[in-house]
py3Dmol code that shows the C-alpha trace and the ligand (Angstrom):
import py3Dmol

protein = """\
ATOM      1  CA  MET A   1      63.465  89.783  83.621  1.00  0.00           C
ATOM      2  CA  SER A   2      64.685  86.192  83.722  1.00  0.00           C
ATOM      3  CA  ASN A   3      66.437  84.703  86.742  1.00  0.00           C
ATOM      4  CA  GLU A   4      69.608  84.490  84.686  1.00  0.00           C
ATOM      5  CA  GLU A   5      69.439  88.189  83.842  1.00  0.00           C
ATOM      6  CA  ILE A   6      68.899  89.092  87.513  1.00  0.00           C
ATOM      7  CA  LEU A   7      71.919  87.024  88.505  1.00  0.00           C
ATOM      8  CA  THR A   8      74.068  88.716  85.881  1.00  0.00           C
ATOM      9  CA  LEU A   9      73.021  92.169  87.131  1.00  0.00           C
ATOM     10  CA  LYS A  10      73.794  91.160  90.729  1.00  0.00           C
ATOM     11  CA  ALA A  11      77.223  89.880  89.748  1.00  0.00           C
ATOM     12  CA  GLU A  12      77.912  93.160  87.943  1.00  0.00           C
ATOM     13  CA  ALA A  13      76.889  95.212  90.985  1.00  0.00           C
ATOM     14  CA  GLN A  14      79.091  93.102  93.291  1.00  0.00           C
ATOM     15  CA  ARG A  15      82.107  93.467  91.060  1.00  0.00           C
ATOM     16  CA  LYS A  16      82.010  97.292  91.041  1.00  0.00           C
ATOM     17  CA  PRO A  17      84.832  98.946  92.991  1.00  0.00           C
ATOM     18  CA  ILE A  18      84.584 100.804  96.282  1.00  0.00           C
ATOM     19  CA  GLY A  19      85.741 104.417  96.081  1.00  0.00           C
ATOM     20  CA  VAL A  20      88.073 105.618  98.851  1.00  0.00           C
ATOM     21  CA  PHE A  21      89.442 109.130  99.207  1.00  0.00           C
ATOM     22  CA  ASP A  22      91.564 111.351 101.432  1.00  0.00           C
ATOM     23  CA  SER A  23      93.692 114.440 101.051  1.00  0.00           C
ATOM     24  CA  GLY A  24      96.851 112.273 100.890  1.00  0.00           C
ATOM     25  CA  VAL A  25      98.406 109.136 102.364  1.00  0.00           C
ATOM     26  CA  GLY A  26      96.115 109.148 105.432  1.00  0.00           C
ATOM     27  CA  GLY A  27      93.471 107.096 103.675  1.00  0.00           C
ATOM     28  CA  LEU A  28      96.047 104.307 103.187  1.00  0.00           C
ATOM     29  CA  THR A  29      95.356 103.384 106.814  1.00  0.00           C
ATOM     30  CA  VAL A  30      91.774 102.728 105.743  1.00  0.00           C
ATOM     31  CA  LEU A  31      92.900 100.987 102.556  1.00  0.00           C
ATOM     32  CA  ARG A  32      95.081  98.630 104.622  1.00  0.00           C
ATOM     33  CA  GLU A  33      92.053  97.691 106.686  1.00  0.00           C
ATOM     34  CA  LEU A  34      89.992  97.114 103.523  1.00  0.00           C
ATOM     35  CA  TYR A  35      92.717  94.735 102.273  1.00  0.00           C
ATOM     36  CA  ARG A  36      92.621  92.945 105.666  1.00  0.00           C
ATOM     37  CA  GLN A  37      88.889  92.706 106.227  1.00  0.00           C
ATOM     38  CA  LEU A  38      87.511  92.751 102.659  1.00  0.00           C
ATOM     39  CA  PRO A  39      90.221  91.187 100.478  1.00  0.00           C
ATOM     40  CA  ASN A  40      87.817  90.494  97.607  1.00  0.00           C
ATOM     41  CA  GLU A  41      86.888  94.119  97.001  1.00  0.00           C
ATOM     42  CA  SER A  42      88.270  96.131  94.085  1.00  0.00           C
ATOM     43  CA  ILE A  43      89.194  99.666  95.124  1.00  0.00           C
ATOM     44  CA  ILE A  44      89.730 103.058  93.555  1.00  0.00           C
ATOM     45  CA  TYR A  45      91.814 105.319  95.773  1.00  0.00           C
ATOM     46  CA  PHE A  46      91.941 109.050  95.226  1.00  0.00           C
ATOM     47  CA  ALA A  47      94.320 111.384  97.122  1.00  0.00           C
ATOM     48  CA  ASP A  48      93.739 115.108  96.701  1.00  0.00           C
ATOM     49  CA  THR A  49      97.417 115.852  97.174  1.00  0.00           C
ATOM     50  CA  ALA A  50      97.358 119.123  95.221  1.00  0.00           C
ATOM     51  CA  ARG A  51      95.081 120.615  97.893  1.00  0.00           C
ATOM     52  CA  LEU A  52      96.322 119.053 101.159  1.00  0.00           C
ATOM     53  CA  PRO A  53      96.231 119.672 104.035  1.00  0.00           C
ATOM     54  CA  TYR A  54      92.473 119.701 104.312  1.00  0.00           C
ATOM     55  CA  GLY A  55      92.637 120.305 108.070  1.00  0.00           C
ATOM     56  CA  ASN A  56      92.908 124.092 107.925  1.00  0.00           C
ATOM     57  CA  ARG A  57      90.236 124.640 105.291  1.00  0.00           C
ATOM     58  CA  SER A  58      86.692 126.003 105.583  1.00  0.00           C
ATOM     59  CA  ARG A  59      83.517 123.952 105.421  1.00  0.00           C
ATOM     60  CA  GLU A  60      82.687 125.463 102.016  1.00  0.00           C
ATOM     61  CA  GLU A  61      86.012 124.354 100.555  1.00  0.00           C
ATOM     62  CA  ILE A  62      85.810 120.854 101.993  1.00  0.00           C
ATOM     63  CA  LEU A  63      82.278 120.454 100.752  1.00  0.00           C
ATOM     64  CA  GLN A  64      83.200 121.633  97.289  1.00  0.00           C
ATOM     65  CA  PHE A  65      86.200 119.253  97.147  1.00  0.00           C
ATOM     66  CA  GLY A  66      83.938 116.407  98.351  1.00  0.00           C
ATOM     67  CA  ARG A  67      81.442 117.173  95.589  1.00  0.00           C
ATOM     68  CA  GLU A  68      84.139 117.134  92.917  1.00  0.00           C
ATOM     69  CA  ILE A  69      85.592 113.856  94.166  1.00  0.00           C
ATOM     70  CA  LEU A  70      82.227 112.144  94.545  1.00  0.00           C
ATOM     71  CA  SER A  71      81.056 113.267  91.087  1.00  0.00           C
ATOM     72  CA  TRP A  72      84.219 111.749  89.637  1.00  0.00           C
ATOM     73  CA  MET A  73      83.765 108.563  91.635  1.00  0.00           C
ATOM     74  CA  VAL A  74      80.196 108.210  90.399  1.00  0.00           C
ATOM     75  CA  GLN A  75      81.583 108.446  86.870  1.00  0.00           C
ATOM     76  CA  GLN A  76      83.990 105.616  87.753  1.00  0.00           C
ATOM     77  CA  ASP A  77      80.905 103.557  88.588  1.00  0.00           C
ATOM     78  CA  VAL A  78      81.771 102.787  92.220  1.00  0.00           C
ATOM     79  CA  LYS A  79      79.186 100.896  94.292  1.00  0.00           C
ATOM     80  CA  MET A  80      79.869 102.907  97.450  1.00  0.00           C
ATOM     81  CA  VAL A  81      82.327 105.442  98.851  1.00  0.00           C
ATOM     82  CA  VAL A  82      84.358 105.246 102.038  1.00  0.00           C
ATOM     83  CA  VAL A  83      85.345 108.770 103.070  1.00  0.00           C
ATOM     84  CA  ALA A  84      88.814 108.036 104.473  1.00  0.00           C
ATOM     85  CA  CYS A  85      89.125 111.593 105.747  1.00  0.00           C
ATOM     86  CA  ASN A  86      87.749 112.695 109.123  1.00  0.00           C
ATOM     87  CA  THR A  87      87.814 116.376 108.091  1.00  0.00           C
ATOM     88  CA  THR A  88      85.434 115.731 105.201  1.00  0.00           C
ATOM     89  CA  ASP A  89      83.303 113.544 107.451  1.00  0.00           C
ATOM     90  CA  ALA A  90      83.130 116.251 110.152  1.00  0.00           C
ATOM     91  CA  LEU A  91      82.430 119.173 107.842  1.00  0.00           C
ATOM     92  CA  ALA A  92      80.575 117.827 104.834  1.00  0.00           C
ATOM     93  CA  LEU A  93      79.376 114.225 105.095  1.00  0.00           C
ATOM     94  CA  SER A  94      75.739 114.915 105.921  1.00  0.00           C
ATOM     95  CA  THR A  95      75.373 117.310 102.947  1.00  0.00           C
ATOM     96  CA  LEU A  96      77.193 114.958 100.574  1.00  0.00           C
ATOM     97  CA  ARG A  97      74.873 112.144 101.592  1.00  0.00           C
ATOM     98  CA  GLU A  98      71.875 114.283 100.696  1.00  0.00           C
ATOM     99  CA  GLU A  99      73.361 115.171  97.318  1.00  0.00           C
ATOM    100  CA  PHE A 100      74.647 111.780  96.111  1.00  0.00           C
ATOM    101  CA  ASN A 101      72.567 108.698  95.667  1.00  0.00           C
ATOM    102  CA  LEU A 102      74.952 105.931  96.793  1.00  0.00           C
ATOM    103  CA  PRO A 103      76.092 104.645 100.203  1.00  0.00           C
ATOM    104  CA  ILE A 104      78.742 106.954 101.681  1.00  0.00           C
ATOM    105  CA  LEU A 105      80.481 105.795 104.840  1.00  0.00           C
ATOM    106  CA  GLY A 106      82.375 107.958 107.319  1.00  0.00           C
ATOM    107  CA  LEU A 107      84.828 107.264 110.121  1.00  0.00           C
ATOM    108  CA  ILE A 108      83.487 109.347 112.991  1.00  0.00           C
ATOM    109  CA  LEU A 109      80.403 107.368 114.013  1.00  0.00           C
ATOM    110  CA  PRO A 110      82.088 103.919 113.910  1.00  0.00           C
ATOM    111  CA  GLY A 111      85.121 105.424 115.702  1.00  0.00           C
ATOM    112  CA  ALA A 112      82.965 107.008 118.410  1.00  0.00           C
ATOM    113  CA  ARG A 113      81.032 103.739 118.906  1.00  0.00           C
ATOM    114  CA  ALA A 114      84.261 101.773 119.322  1.00  0.00           C
ATOM    115  CA  ALA A 115      85.775 104.316 121.709  1.00  0.00           C
ATOM    116  CA  VAL A 116      82.876 104.324 124.215  1.00  0.00           C
ATOM    117  CA  GLN A 117      83.256 100.524 124.460  1.00  0.00           C
ATOM    118  CA  LYS A 118      86.817 101.029 125.602  1.00  0.00           C
ATOM    119  CA  GLY A 119      86.724 103.909 128.051  1.00  0.00           C
ATOM    120  CA  SER A 120      84.994 106.949 129.552  1.00  0.00           C
ATOM    121  CA  ARG A 121      87.744 109.617 129.513  1.00  0.00           C
ATOM    122  CA  LEU A 122      88.306 109.995 125.801  1.00  0.00           C
ATOM    123  CA  GLY A 123      90.980 112.024 124.043  1.00  0.00           C
ATOM    124  CA  VAL A 124      90.740 112.868 120.347  1.00  0.00           C
ATOM    125  CA  ILE A 125      93.658 114.037 118.237  1.00  0.00           C
ATOM    126  CA  ALA A 126      92.472 115.488 114.940  1.00  0.00           C
ATOM    127  CA  THR A 127      93.029 118.223 112.379  1.00  0.00           C
ATOM    128  CA  PRO A 128      92.177 121.741 113.579  1.00  0.00           C
ATOM    129  CA  ALA A 129      88.973 121.715 111.467  1.00  0.00           C
ATOM    130  CA  THR A 130      87.784 118.381 112.847  1.00  0.00           C
ATOM    131  CA  ALA A 131      88.586 119.358 116.418  1.00  0.00           C
ATOM    132  CA  ALA A 132      86.835 122.734 116.051  1.00  0.00           C
ATOM    133  CA  SER A 133      83.741 121.115 114.540  1.00  0.00           C
ATOM    134  CA  ASN A 134      83.204 119.081 117.727  1.00  0.00           C
ATOM    135  CA  ALA A 135      82.038 116.205 115.507  1.00  0.00           C
ATOM    136  CA  TYR A 136      83.697 113.532 117.676  1.00  0.00           C
ATOM    137  CA  ARG A 137      82.379 115.102 120.907  1.00  0.00           C
ATOM    138  CA  HIS A 138      78.822 115.208 119.529  1.00  0.00           C
ATOM    139  CA  ALA A 139      78.962 111.646 118.186  1.00  0.00           C
ATOM    140  CA  ILE A 140      80.372 110.284 121.460  1.00  0.00           C
ATOM    141  CA  LEU A 141      77.939 112.107 123.737  1.00  0.00           C
ATOM    142  CA  GLU A 142      75.006 111.000 121.667  1.00  0.00           C
ATOM    143  CA  ILE A 143      76.000 107.384 122.274  1.00  0.00           C
ATOM    144  CA  GLU A 144      77.232 107.823 125.824  1.00  0.00           C
ATOM    145  CA  PRO A 145      76.166 111.106 127.537  1.00  0.00           C
ATOM    146  CA  THR A 146      78.331 110.425 130.609  1.00  0.00           C
ATOM    147  CA  ALA A 147      81.607 110.192 128.655  1.00  0.00           C
ATOM    148  CA  GLN A 148      84.160 112.973 128.948  1.00  0.00           C
ATOM    149  CA  VAL A 149      85.855 114.150 125.769  1.00  0.00           C
ATOM    150  CA  TRP A 150      88.962 116.238 125.177  1.00  0.00           C
ATOM    151  CA  GLN A 151      89.895 117.154 121.600  1.00  0.00           C
ATOM    152  CA  VAL A 152      93.235 118.517 120.460  1.00  0.00           C
ATOM    153  CA  GLY A 153      93.847 120.019 116.991  1.00  0.00           C
ATOM    154  CA  CYS A 154      97.256 118.949 115.671  1.00  0.00           C
ATOM    155  CA  PRO A 155      98.079 121.222 112.693  1.00  0.00           C
ATOM    156  CA  GLU A 156     101.673 120.052 112.259  1.00  0.00           C
ATOM    157  CA  PHE A 157     101.091 116.304 112.007  1.00  0.00           C
ATOM    158  CA  VAL A 158      99.772 116.008 108.414  1.00  0.00           C
ATOM    159  CA  PRO A 159     102.547 118.101 106.786  1.00  0.00           C
ATOM    160  CA  LEU A 160     105.174 116.130 108.781  1.00  0.00           C
ATOM    161  CA  ILE A 161     103.683 112.789 107.698  1.00  0.00           C
ATOM    162  CA  GLU A 162     103.346 113.851 104.068  1.00  0.00           C
ATOM    163  CA  GLN A 163     107.021 114.936 104.169  1.00  0.00           C
ATOM    164  CA  ASN A 164     107.923 111.482 105.546  1.00  0.00           C
ATOM    165  CA  ARG A 165     109.387 112.994 108.717  1.00  0.00           C
ATOM    166  CA  LEU A 166     107.937 110.333 111.047  1.00  0.00           C
ATOM    167  CA  TYR A 167     111.148 109.678 112.924  1.00  0.00           C
ATOM    168  CA  ASP A 168     112.474 113.230 112.924  1.00  0.00           C
ATOM    169  CA  PRO A 169     113.120 114.342 116.555  1.00  0.00           C
ATOM    170  CA  TYR A 170     111.032 117.435 115.838  1.00  0.00           C
ATOM    171  CA  THR A 171     107.969 115.243 115.164  1.00  0.00           C
ATOM    172  CA  LYS A 172     108.355 113.621 118.572  1.00  0.00           C
ATOM    173  CA  GLU A 173     108.645 117.058 120.199  1.00  0.00           C
ATOM    174  CA  VAL A 174     105.474 118.262 118.506  1.00  0.00           C
ATOM    175  CA  ALA A 175     103.645 115.015 119.424  1.00  0.00           C
ATOM    176  CA  GLN A 176     104.668 115.471 123.066  1.00  0.00           C
ATOM    177  CA  GLN A 177     103.101 118.941 123.079  1.00  0.00           C
ATOM    178  CA  TYR A 178      99.835 117.746 121.526  1.00  0.00           C
ATOM    179  CA  LEU A 179      99.529 114.772 123.876  1.00  0.00           C
ATOM    180  CA  ALA A 180     100.481 116.570 127.091  1.00  0.00           C
ATOM    181  CA  PRO A 181      97.040 118.125 127.826  1.00  0.00           C
ATOM    182  CA  LEU A 182      95.354 114.762 127.215  1.00  0.00           C
ATOM    183  CA  ILE A 183      97.763 112.885 129.469  1.00  0.00           C
ATOM    184  CA  ASP A 184      97.186 115.607 132.120  1.00  0.00           C
ATOM    185  CA  GLN A 185      93.459 114.899 131.929  1.00  0.00           C
ATOM    186  CA  ARG A 186      94.194 111.223 132.607  1.00  0.00           C
ATOM    187  CA  ILE A 187      92.408 109.969 129.470  1.00  0.00           C
ATOM    188  CA  ASP A 188      91.939 106.205 129.271  1.00  0.00           C
ATOM    189  CA  THR A 189      91.371 106.068 125.502  1.00  0.00           C
ATOM    190  CA  LEU A 190      92.838 108.008 122.552  1.00  0.00           C
ATOM    191  CA  ILE A 191      91.069 108.215 119.190  1.00  0.00           C
ATOM    192  CA  TYR A 192      93.023 108.801 115.995  1.00  0.00           C
ATOM    193  CA  GLY A 193      90.677 111.519 114.693  1.00  0.00           C
ATOM    194  CA  CYS A 194      92.655 111.859 111.450  1.00  0.00           C
ATOM    195  CA  THR A 195      93.510 108.960 109.142  1.00  0.00           C
ATOM    196  CA  HIS A 196      97.101 110.162 108.774  1.00  0.00           C
ATOM    197  CA  TYR A 197      97.877 109.691 112.466  1.00  0.00           C
ATOM    198  CA  PRO A 198      98.074 105.872 112.707  1.00  0.00           C
ATOM    199  CA  HIS A 199     101.226 106.281 110.542  1.00  0.00           C
ATOM    200  CA  LEU A 200     102.694 107.935 113.678  1.00  0.00           C
ATOM    201  CA  SER A 201     101.694 105.146 116.022  1.00  0.00           C
ATOM    202  CA  PRO A 202     105.274 104.040 116.884  1.00  0.00           C
ATOM    203  CA  VAL A 203     106.068 107.594 118.003  1.00  0.00           C
ATOM    204  CA  LEU A 204     102.801 108.140 119.835  1.00  0.00           C
ATOM    205  CA  ARG A 205     102.949 104.780 121.628  1.00  0.00           C
ATOM    206  CA  GLU A 206     106.339 105.712 123.019  1.00  0.00           C
ATOM    207  CA  LEU A 207     104.912 108.904 124.502  1.00  0.00           C
ATOM    208  CA  LEU A 208     101.642 107.570 125.892  1.00  0.00           C
ATOM    209  CA  PRO A 209     101.198 105.742 129.220  1.00  0.00           C
ATOM    210  CA  LEU A 210     100.785 102.044 128.507  1.00  0.00           C
ATOM    211  CA  HIS A 211      97.260 101.705 129.893  1.00  0.00           C
ATOM    212  CA  ILE A 212      95.756 104.127 127.301  1.00  0.00           C
ATOM    213  CA  TRP A 213      93.692 102.339 124.614  1.00  0.00           C
ATOM    214  CA  LEU A 214      94.255 103.511 121.065  1.00  0.00           C
ATOM    215  CA  VAL A 215      91.217 103.526 118.810  1.00  0.00           C
ATOM    216  CA  ASP A 216      91.734 103.586 115.063  1.00  0.00           C
ATOM    217  CA  PRO A 217      88.398 104.419 113.368  1.00  0.00           C
ATOM    218  CA  ALA A 218      89.808 102.928 110.112  1.00  0.00           C
ATOM    219  CA  GLU A 219      89.294  99.448 111.543  1.00  0.00           C
ATOM    220  CA  HIS A 220      85.668 100.217 112.495  1.00  0.00           C
ATOM    221  CA  VAL A 221      84.630 102.029 109.324  1.00  0.00           C
ATOM    222  CA  VAL A 222      85.721  98.944 107.379  1.00  0.00           C
ATOM    223  CA  THR A 223      83.667  96.682 109.687  1.00  0.00           C
ATOM    224  CA  ALA A 224      80.714  99.002 108.972  1.00  0.00           C
ATOM    225  CA  THR A 225      81.471  98.767 105.234  1.00  0.00           C
ATOM    226  CA  ALA A 226      81.393  94.964 105.397  1.00  0.00           C
ATOM    227  CA  GLN A 227      78.027  95.112 107.195  1.00  0.00           C
ATOM    228  CA  GLU A 228      76.648  97.546 104.629  1.00  0.00           C
ATOM    229  CA  LEU A 229      77.818  95.307 101.748  1.00  0.00           C
ATOM    230  CA  ASP A 230      76.114  92.314 103.354  1.00  0.00           C
ATOM    231  CA  LEU A 231      72.953  94.333 103.817  1.00  0.00           C
ATOM    232  CA  ILE A 232      72.763  95.446 100.205  1.00  0.00           C
ATOM    233  CA  ARG A 233      74.071  92.057  99.018  1.00  0.00           C
ATOM    234  CA  GLU A 234      76.990  93.562  97.134  1.00  0.00           C
ATOM    235  CA  LYS A 235      79.969  91.878  98.788  1.00  0.00           C
ATOM    236  CA  ASN A 236      82.255  90.786  95.968  1.00  0.00           C
ATOM    237  CA  THR A 237      82.717  87.045  95.691  1.00  0.00           C
ATOM    238  CA  PHE A 238      84.835  87.272  92.533  1.00  0.00           C
ATOM    239  CA  PRO A 239      88.612  87.870  92.401  1.00  0.00           C
ATOM    240  CA  PRO A 240      89.277  91.636  92.824  1.00  0.00           C
ATOM    241  CA  LEU A 241      90.975  93.911  90.334  1.00  0.00           C
ATOM    242  CA  PRO A 242      94.249  95.597  91.385  1.00  0.00           C
ATOM    243  CA  THR A 243      93.656  98.871  93.268  1.00  0.00           C
ATOM    244  CA  ARG A 244      93.720 101.922  91.018  1.00  0.00           C
ATOM    245  CA  PHE A 245      95.463 104.959  92.575  1.00  0.00           C
ATOM    246  CA  TYR A 246      94.805 108.523  91.443  1.00  0.00           C
ATOM    247  CA  VAL A 247      96.096 111.855  92.749  1.00  0.00           C
ATOM    248  CA  SER A 248      95.538 115.523  91.969  1.00  0.00           C
ATOM    249  CA  GLY A 249      99.204 116.380  92.671  1.00  0.00           C
ATOM    250  CA  CYS A 250     102.496 114.597  91.951  1.00  0.00           C
ATOM    251  CA  PRO A 251     102.089 110.851  91.248  1.00  0.00           C
ATOM    252  CA  GLU A 252     105.760 110.003  91.842  1.00  0.00           C
ATOM    253  CA  GLN A 253     105.771 111.641  95.270  1.00  0.00           C
ATOM    254  CA  PHE A 254     102.650 109.772  96.321  1.00  0.00           C
ATOM    255  CA  ALA A 255     104.012 106.452  95.009  1.00  0.00           C
ATOM    256  CA  LYS A 256     107.310 106.906  96.816  1.00  0.00           C
ATOM    257  CA  LEU A 257     105.673 107.759 100.112  1.00  0.00           C
ATOM    258  CA  SER A 258     103.152 104.920  99.905  1.00  0.00           C
ATOM    259  CA  ILE A 259     105.515 102.022  99.267  1.00  0.00           C
ATOM    260  CA  GLU A 260     106.410 101.567 102.936  1.00  0.00           C
ATOM    261  CA  TRP A 261     102.790 101.431 104.051  1.00  0.00           C
ATOM    262  CA  LEU A 262     101.439  99.411 101.157  1.00  0.00           C
ATOM    263  CA  GLY A 263     104.274  96.932 100.837  1.00  0.00           C
ATOM    264  CA  PHE A 264     104.249  97.373  97.014  1.00  0.00           C
ATOM    265  CA  THR A 265     104.891 100.182  94.526  1.00  0.00           C
ATOM    266  CA  PRO A 266     101.553 101.549  93.395  1.00  0.00           C
ATOM    267  CA  ALA A 267     100.967 102.688  89.812  1.00  0.00           C
ATOM    268  CA  VAL A 268      99.611 106.223  90.354  1.00  0.00           C
ATOM    269  CA  GLU A 269      97.890 108.381  87.805  1.00  0.00           C
ATOM    270  CA  LYS A 270      97.334 112.128  87.973  1.00  0.00           C
ATOM    271  CA  ILE A 271      93.833 113.335  87.206  1.00  0.00           C
ATOM    272  CA  TYR A 272      92.158 116.700  86.906  1.00  0.00           C
ATOM    273  CA  LEU A 273      88.835 116.998  88.745  1.00  0.00           C
ATOM    274  CA  PRO A 274      86.485 119.316  86.880  1.00  0.00           C
ATOM    275  CA  PRO A 275      84.766 121.804  89.208  1.00  0.00           C
ATOM    276  CA  VAL A 276      81.092 121.102  89.878  1.00  0.00           C
ATOM    277  CA  ALA A 277      78.434 123.810  90.110  1.00  0.00           C
ATOM    278  CA  LEU A 278      77.206 124.736  93.586  1.00  0.00           C
ATOM    279  CA  SER A 279      73.842 123.212  94.413  1.00  0.00           C
ATOM    280  CA  PRO A 280      70.955 125.569  95.319  1.00  0.00           C
ATOM    281  CA  LEU A 281      71.118 124.124  98.842  1.00  0.00           C
ATOM    282  CA  VAL A 282      74.617 125.435  99.408  1.00  0.00           C
ATOM    283  CA  SER A 283      73.982 128.774  97.731  1.00  0.00           C
ATOM    284  CA  LEU A 284      71.146 129.295 100.179  1.00  0.00           C
ATOM    285  CA  GLU A 285      73.238 128.278 103.161  1.00  0.00           C
ATOM    286  CA  SER A 286      76.064 130.656 102.294  1.00  0.00           C
ATOM    287  CA  VAL A 287      73.629 133.619 102.233  1.00  0.00           C
ATOM    288  CA  ASP A 288      73.042 133.301 106.014  1.00  0.00           C
TER     289      ASP A 288
END
"""
ligand_1 = """\
10
LIG
N 93.495 112.508 106.656
C 92.510 113.535 106.704
C 91.677 113.452 107.976
O 91.411 112.342 108.405
C 92.892 114.887 106.218
C 94.094 115.505 106.859
C 94.497 116.827 106.206
O 94.663 116.885 105.005
O 94.645 117.809 106.965
O 91.224 114.411 108.518
"""
view = py3Dmol.view(width=600, height=400)
view.addModel(protein, "pdb")
view.setStyle({"model": 0}, {"cartoon": {"style": "trace"}})
view.addModel(ligand_1, "xyz")
view.setStyle({"model": 1}, {"stick": {}})
view.zoomTo()
view.show()
């Protein structure tokens, strides 16, 4: 292969989009960080709005959804995937990484790394599935065995955010109940263990004592993404294409809800994800 041909191939690889997905508008907190830290990247965003919330679902369901989304993203020719959903990270990321041959980044490890730099009494607010999986506790203790971790599952937050009820007094009441046990434990750091929750930051900040650090793993997964792109020499140096938004549910509803957080009206397309067959690995696991 000539030098010229190699350069053309490299340029093609760089230009490929990054795939980002979540159950809904939560992943927009990651998308915002991508725009901030990696403004040259083209992005494909998928929100599985027909099946949200993910946070009450089983590992089998989350894994199956992850497979369908990743198979579709591979067809879209993405160069890597950022899983902008802690629930998928907690329940399915390690299996998805074994099954798909492209870099797949998750939030939990970068979030845990950032949190132990800030404090030693760490609170995590997350979906019930993420909290029950103990994924944050395990990740944190592996990095810093002396840290103390308290995790609270917050089942009402995602539906309230998806219904745009951020400033509803009821949301504040619910938030107060979720945060109370963490404040009682005198946490010094709070991790947003679900990508939807930074949308609630004005409400949460009002309720939390001022000295508590807030860690948003979105910021740190994007830093990790930038490092990975440097490592594989696929950081885009060309002008990016506009972000393409896809949903499994109602495109108008997603567009309407996103405007405030994106600062523009996204063009959103509805897609149907074909089911993928279970791999032998999973069939074996489900026999146990
Ligand atoms: N935003 C996702 C997360 O980080 C999923 C929330 C949900 O659908 O319950 O966990």
